NUPA-215334 format. One line per 8 residues: for each residue x negated, y negated, z negated of N, C-alpha, C. Coordinates in steps of 0.2 Angstrom, whole numbers. Example, Ala and Ser with C-alpha at 12.3 -4.5 7.8 and 13.67 -1.06 7.14 Angstrom:
2
-66:28:-39:-62:22:-39:-66:16:-39; -64:11:-35:-68:5:-36:-64:0:-39
! end
This chain:
57
-4:6:0:0:0:0:-4:-6:0; -9:-6:-4:-14:-12:-4:-17:-13:2; -19:-8:6:-22:-8:12:-18:-12:17; -11:-10:17:-6:-13:22:-6:-21:20; -6:-23:14:-5:-30:12:-11:-34:15; -17:-31:14:-23:-34:17:-23:-35:24; -20:-30:28:-19:-31:35:-14:-36:37; -9:-37:33:-4:-42:35:-7:-49:33
-11:-50:28:-14:-56:26:-19:-58:32; -22:-53:34:-27:-55:40:-24:-57:46; -19:-54:48:-16:-56:54:-10:-61:54; -8:-63:48:-3:-68:47:-6:-75:49; -2:-79:53:-4:-85:56:-4:-90:50; -10:-94:50:-10:-99:45:-7:-106:47; -4:-110:43:-1:-116:45:-6:-121:48; -4:-125:53:-9:-129:56:-10:-135:52
-16:-138:51:-17:-143:46:-14:-150:49; -11:-151:54:-8:-157:57:-4:-161:52; 1:-157:48:5:-160:44:1:-163:38; -4:-159:36:-8:-162:30:-12:-168:32; -14:-169:38:-17:-175:40:-12:-181:40; -6:-180:42:-1:-185:42:0:-187:35; 1:-183:31:2:-185:24:-4:-189:21; -10:-187:22:-16:-190:20:-16:-197:23
-14:-198:29:-14:-205:32:-9:-209:29; -3:-206:27:2:-210:23:0:-212:17; -4:-208:13:-6:-209:6:-12:-215:7; -16:-215:12:-21:-220:13:-18:-227:14; -13:-227:17:-10:-234:18:-6:-236:12; -4:-232:8:1:-234:2:-4:-235:-4; -10:-234:-4:-14:-235:-10:-20:-239:-8; -22:-243:-13:-28:-246:-13:-33:-242:-17
-37:-238:-13:-41:-233:-16:-47:-236:-21; -48:-233:-26:-53:-235:-31:-56:-228:-33; -62:-226:-29:-65:-220:-30:-70:-219:-36; -69:-214:-40:-73:-213:-45:-76:-205:-45; -82:-204:-47:-85:-197:-47:-81:-193:-51; -80:-186:-49:-77:-182:-54:-81:-176:-56; -88:-176:-54:-92:-171:-56:-99:-174:-58; -103:-170:-61:-110:-173:-63:-114:-175:-58
-114:-172:-52:-118:-174:-46:-116:-180:-43; -110:-182:-43:-107:-188:-40:-106:-187:-32; -106:-181:-30:-105:-180:-23:-97:-179:-21; -93:-178:-26:-86:-177:-25:-82:-183:-29; -78:-187:-25:-75:-193:-27:-68:-192:-27; -64:-195:-32:-57:-195:-32:-54:-202:-33; -49:-204:-30:-46:-210:-31:-42:-210:-38; -43:-216:-42:-40:-217:-48:-33:-217:-48
-30:-220:-42:-23:-222:-42:-19:-216:-39; -21:-213:-34:-17:-208:-31:-20:-200:-31; -26:-200:-33:-29:-193:-34:-32:-190:-27; -33:-194:-22:-36:-192:-16:-43:-190:-17; -45:-184:-15:-52:-181:-16:-55:-181:-10; -62:-184:-10:-66:-184:-4:-73:-182:-6; -77:-180:-1:-84:-179:-2:-88:-185:0; -93:-187:-4:-97:-192:-3:-101:-191:4
-101:-196:8:-105:-195:15:-112:-195:14
! end
C-alpha cells in the first residue's frame, strides 16, 4: 500500500506557481516593506509588516 502511495505522489501534477506570483505581487503593492534578518547569518530577510520572506541577494 505504501508503495502505491509513493507512485501516486510521484506522478501527481504539482500546481503551477503562477497563482503564487500574483499573490506576492499584490502583497508587494499593499505593503511598505521593512525587512529585518530572521536568522543569525542575515541571509534570510522578512518584512516586519506583512511577513514576506526573501533571500538576501
